[in-house]
N, C-alpha and C positions, 0 to 999 in steps of 0.2 A: 504492500499499500504507500504510495506517495506522500510525502507530507510537505508541508509548507518549505522543508529547509531542503527538500530533494528539487522543489520548484524552483528555488534561488538558487542552489548548486547548476543547474542545466542552463541557467541565465546567463551564468556569472563565466562558466567554465566548459560549458560547451554541450549539445543535445546527445542524446542515445540516436546511434543510427538506424536510419526506417529501413524497415524488411525491403522498401522499394521508393525508386525515385520515379516523378513525371515533371515532366517539364516541357513546356508549350511556349511559341511565340505571343505575345501582347493578342496580333489577331488570330491566332487561335482559341484563347482564353476567351475572345467577345464572341466567336464564332458558335460557340458553346452553351452559353453563360445566356441568363436574361441582363438588361441593363442592369437590377437592381443586385443582383448575385456578383457581374464585377464590379459595381464599386466596392462592394463589402467583402469580397474575397480578394481581389487582386490591387484594389485600392485605401486597403484598409479601411473602411469607411464604421456603420454603424446603423442599427434600422432603430426607428421611434420605439420606446420603451411600449410594452403592451402590443406591440402589433403586428408581430411575427406569430406564423401559420405555427409555429411548434409550440409558444411559451405555453399552451394551456392543454396540452396533447398528453394524456400520459398513456399510451396504447403502449403491448410489451411489442418490442422489437431494439432493434440496432440503428443507431442514428452515423450516418456515413459522411465522408466529406462531400460535398456537391461538385465540388472540381474532379476528384479523381476516384472517386469511388473507396472510400478508406475507411474502413469502421473507426467510428472515434467513440464512442459512448453507446451504452448499455442502456435498454430504459429502467432496469433494475436499479441504478443510482442517478438515476434523475430526482429532483425534486422541488418542491414551489418554495422560493425565494422571496418572491414578493418584489424584487427587481424591476422586473417586464421583459425579461431575456429565460430562454430555457435556461436550467442549472443542472450539473451535476457534481458528483463529488469525487470523480475520478475517472480518469480515461480507460479505455476499453484493454489499452497493453501500454507500458510504460513508454513504450519507442512511436506511440502515434502521435503525440504532441509534441511541438518543438517551442521553447520557449526564450525570449527574449525581452530586454528592460524596455520600457516604454517610457518615455519622456514628455510627451504630446501634451500638449495641454495644461502644463503647468502643475502635472503630476506624476509622480513617480509609480508606474503600475508595473506589471509583467501581462505581456502580449505572448494568445498564445495561437499556435501556427497547427496547420495540417504537415506533420513532417515530411510527408510522400512527395507533397505538390507546392508548400509553403503559404499555403490559401489563409489568409486573414479570420481565425474562426472568433475573437473575443478578449477575454483578458479572466485571467485567475487572480484568487484574493484568499487570504487565509480567515474570514470568516464564516465559513460552511459549518454545517453540521458535525457533531463525530460521527465515526472514529479518525476520519481523515483532517479536519479542519479546513477543505478546501471547499472554494466556490468556482466552479467554471461558469464565466456568466458568458454564455454564446449567441451568437443572430443566427436566427432561422431561416435565414436566406443563406448561411454558410453549409446548411445538412440538410439531407433527406432521410426522413423515416421508414426505411423499412422492416414495414408490422409484421410481429411474428402468425402465423395461420394457426388456428383454432384447430 
């Protein structure tokens, strides 16, 4: 289980090696993504709070990167944070997420990206529920939900 100390360590000393890499040109990403998905994932944008389709969905399944399909989060670790974005306590695998220090907008935060294709996902904070204490605050537009069949 990842902790805040692990997150800071990755952001300072380097990230885990991904299972694979996906790289495309800007034109390639434009062709694949909607304008909003492109703005968020490739230009490090964010969606308005409570506007994302996945914010209030709690169906069983896996959340994957909208850009490359890499599994990122499992529905079993999703929780209602009240922040207006889908929130998770852990990634599906340690090497699914890439961490970088973000000092934009006069704040110091830890940005989270898909470790496979570098898509911006959101940020992680140390104010989540136990046992990890982590809150991955993720843009709905950066993920797809693959629901489990009943």
